[in-house]
C-alpha positions as CSV (number, residue, x, y, z in Angstrom):
1,M,149.6,99.5,116.7
2,Q,147.6,100.7,113.7
3,T,144.9,102.9,114.1
4,P,141.6,101.4,112.9
5,T,140.1,103.3,109.8
6,Q,137.1,105.8,110.1
7,T,135.8,105.4,106.3
8,L,136.1,102.3,104.3
9,S,137.8,102.9,100.4
10,G,137.4,100.7,97.4
11,D,140.8,98.9,98.8
12,H,138.9,98.1,102.0
13,I,135.7,96.8,100.3
14,A,138.2,94.3,97.9
15,A,139.6,93.3,101.5
16,W,136.5,93.0,102.8
17,L,135.4,90.2,99.9
18,E,138.8,88.5,100.1
19,R,138.4,87.8,104.0
20,A,134.4,86.9,103.6
21,A,135.6,84.4,100.6
22,D,138.1,82.8,103.3
23,E,135.5,82.5,106.5
24,L,132.7,81.5,103.8
25,E,135.1,78.7,102.5
26,R,135.9,77.5,106.2
27,E,132.6,77.8,107.2
28,K,131.0,76.0,103.7
29,M,130.4,72.8,105.5
30,F,128.5,74.1,108.8
31,L,126.1,76.7,106.4
32,T,125.5,73.2,104.6
33,E,124.9,71.1,107.4
34,L,122.1,74.1,108.5
35,D,120.5,73.8,105.3
36,A,120.3,69.9,104.9
37,P,117.3,69.6,107.1
38,I,115.3,72.8,105.8
39,G,116.8,73.3,102.2
40,D,118.7,72.0,99.6
41,S,121.7,71.4,101.2
42,D,123.6,73.4,99.2
43,H,123.9,76.7,100.8
44,G,127.4,76.9,102.0
45,V,128.5,75.1,98.8
46,N,127.0,78.2,96.8
47,M,127.9,80.9,98.8
48,A,131.4,79.5,99.0
49,R,131.5,79.2,95.1
50,G,130.1,82.9,94.6
51,F,132.5,84.8,96.8
52,T,135.2,82.9,95.4
53,A,134.4,84.3,91.9
54,V,134.4,87.5,93.4
55,R,137.8,87.1,94.6
56,G,138.9,86.2,91.2
57,R,137.5,89.0,89.8
58,L,138.8,91.8,92.0
59,D,141.9,92.6,90.4
60,T,139.6,93.5,87.5
61,L,137.0,95.7,89.0
62,E,137.5,99.4,89.6
63,R,137.8,100.1,93.1
64,G,137.6,104.1,93.0
65,D,133.9,104.2,92.6
66,I,132.6,102.1,95.6
67,G,129.4,101.7,94.1
68,A,130.2,100.3,90.7
69,L,132.5,97.6,93.0
70,L,129.8,96.6,95.1
71,R,127.4,96.5,91.7
72,N,129.8,94.3,90.1
73,V,130.3,92.2,92.6
74,G,126.5,92.0,92.9
75,T,126.4,90.6,89.1
76,I,129.1,88.5,89.7
77,L,126.6,86.8,92.7
78,L,123.8,86.5,90.7
79,S,125.3,84.5,87.9
80,T,127.5,82.0,90.3
81,V,126.0,81.8,93.4
82,G,122.6,78.7,92.9
83,G,119.1,78.8,94.5
84,A,117.3,81.3,96.2
85,S,120.5,82.8,97.6
86,G,121.9,84.3,94.5
87,P,119.3,86.6,93.6
88,L,119.0,87.8,97.0
89,Y,122.8,88.7,97.6
90,G,122.9,89.8,94.4
91,T,120.4,92.5,95.1
92,L,122.0,93.1,98.7
93,F,124.9,94.1,96.7
94,R,123.7,95.8,93.7
95,D,121.4,98.0,96.2
96,A,123.6,98.7,98.2
97,G,126.2,99.6,95.4
98,Q,123.4,102.0,93.7
99,K,123.0,103.9,96.9
100,A,126.9,104.2,97.1
101,A,127.3,105.5,93.4
102,G,130.5,107.5,93.1
103,A,131.6,107.4,96.0
104,A,135.5,106.9,96.8
105,A,135.1,106.3,100.6
106,L,132.2,105.5,102.9
107,D,131.8,107.0,106.5
108,L,129.7,105.1,109.1
109,P,126.5,107.1,107.8
110,A,127.4,106.6,104.2
111,L,128.1,102.6,104.9
112,T,124.7,102.4,107.3
113,A,122.8,104.1,104.2
114,C,124.3,101.4,101.8
115,L,123.5,98.4,104.0
116,E,119.9,99.7,104.7
117,A,119.5,99.9,100.7
118,G,120.9,96.6,100.2
119,L,118.4,95.0,103.2
120,E,115.5,96.9,101.5
121,G,116.1,95.5,98.1
122,V,116.2,92.0,100.1
123,R,112.7,92.6,101.4
124,R,111.5,93.4,98.0
125,R,113.0,90.9,96.1
126,G,112.0,88.0,98.8
127,K,109.0,89.5,100.5
128,A,110.5,88.7,103.5
129,A,109.8,90.4,107.1
130,P,111.4,89.7,110.1
131,G,110.0,86.8,112.1
132,E,110.1,84.6,108.8
133,K,113.0,82.9,109.4
134,T,115.7,84.5,106.2
135,M,118.2,86.2,105.9
136,V,116.4,89.4,107.0
137,D,116.4,88.6,110.4
138,A,120.0,89.0,110.6
139,L,120.4,92.0,108.3
140,V,117.3,94.0,110.0
141,P,119.2,94.1,113.3
142,A,122.5,94.7,112.1
143,V,121.3,97.8,110.0
144,D,119.3,99.1,113.6
145,A,122.9,98.3,115.2
146,L,124.7,100.5,113.4
147,K,122.2,103.5,113.6
148,A,122.4,103.2,117.1
149,A,125.9,103.2,117.2
150,Q,125.7,106.5,115.4
151,S,124.7,108.5,118.4
152,A,125.3,106.3,121.3
153,P,128.2,108.4,123.0
154,Q,131.5,106.3,124.0
155,P,132.9,106.4,127.4
156,A,134.9,108.7,129.1
157,G,138.5,108.4,127.9
158,A,137.6,107.8,124.2
159,R,139.0,111.5,123.7
160,P,142.5,112.5,124.5
161,D,140.6,115.3,127.1
162,G,138.7,112.3,128.7
163,A,135.5,113.4,127.5
164,P,133.1,111.2,125.6
165,T,132.7,111.4,121.9
166,S,129.8,111.6,120.1
167,R,129.2,108.2,118.2
168,A,130.8,105.0,117.8
169,S,133.9,104.3,115.7
170,M,133.5,102.3,112.5
171,A,135.3,99.3,114.0
172,D,133.1,99.4,117.0
173,A,130.0,99.9,115.3
174,L,130.5,97.1,112.7
175,A,131.2,94.8,115.8
176,R,128.2,95.7,117.0
177,A,126.5,95.0,113.9
178,A,128.3,91.8,113.6
179,E,127.1,90.9,116.8
180,A,123.3,91.6,116.3
181,A,123.4,89.5,113.0
182,R,125.1,86.5,115.0
183,A,122.0,86.9,117.4
184,G,119.3,87.3,115.0
185,A,120.6,84.6,113.1
186,E,120.5,82.0,116.4
187,A,116.9,83.4,117.4
188,T,116.2,81.7,114.0
189,V,116.4,78.6,115.6
190,P,112.3,78.2,116.9
191,L,110.9,80.1,114.5
192,I,108.6,78.7,111.5
193,A,110.0,79.3,108.2
194,R,107.2,81.4,106.1
195,K,109.4,81.8,102.9
196,G,111.7,79.9,100.6
197,R,112.5,76.0,100.5
198,A,112.2,75.8,104.3
199,S,108.4,76.9,104.1
200,Y,107.3,73.6,103.0
201,L,107.8,71.9,105.9
202,G,105.5,74.2,108.0
203,E,106.3,73.6,112.0
204,R,108.8,71.0,110.8
205,S,111.2,74.1,110.3
206,A,111.0,75.0,113.9
207,G,114.4,73.7,115.6
208,H,116.6,74.7,113.0
209,Q,119.0,77.9,112.6
210,D,118.4,79.7,109.4
211,P,121.5,79.1,106.8
212,G,121.2,82.9,104.7
213,A,120.7,84.5,108.1
214,T,124.0,82.7,109.3
215,S,125.9,83.5,106.3
216,C,124.9,87.0,106.8
217,W,126.7,86.8,109.8
218,V,129.7,85.6,108.4
219,L,129.8,88.3,106.0
220,L,129.0,91.0,108.6
221,R,131.8,89.7,110.9
222,S,134.3,89.7,108.1
223,L,133.5,93.5,107.4
224,A,133.8,94.3,110.9
225,A,137.3,92.4,111.2
226,T,138.4,94.1,108.3
227,A,137.0,97.8,109.6
228,G,139.6,96.8,112.7
229,A,142.6,95.8,111.3
């Protein structure tokens, strides 16, 4: 059995993006159905188109500098994902890339810092806070889960001598983050939207899961699967 990686290289990031493109294509109709009652009925189509464009350019992008790779991905998403999601996802990747500038590989603390920088970029650009029915509602708990995983001990037996280790593995931490993102996305159902197209509906936006938070979950579960492969 292959040992899951403890760091992510540029090749791992590329593999994640390819997996995410596949997942978003599979979830395209689901995301669009979520968007139909509260948005423009195009989130799934837009996200699938954007990540398909990213996959088509991966062979031309430098992988030795993860920061540059992520910034280039953000630029592609800005130009290919329509609606409000393009600027937000573009900012997520570009700001994460800025934090990873010059890095050939990311360990768990570095990856956490990158995702936190991307989250802060999204919050600045969208002026959104948790509880406002946006992608932030999935990203905040995911980043919090990554931070917590770095200090949470694993059970005895995680090391050959049977002692607990000091922090979770990359794959385990990302699995926790993906689960937190899923819970965060599902928790948007009763919320009243305060930002974006859905906010025009007021109280009628309650009862629907936010599509942006859901696509964040898809991305993070793809990343967790890549790290655990």
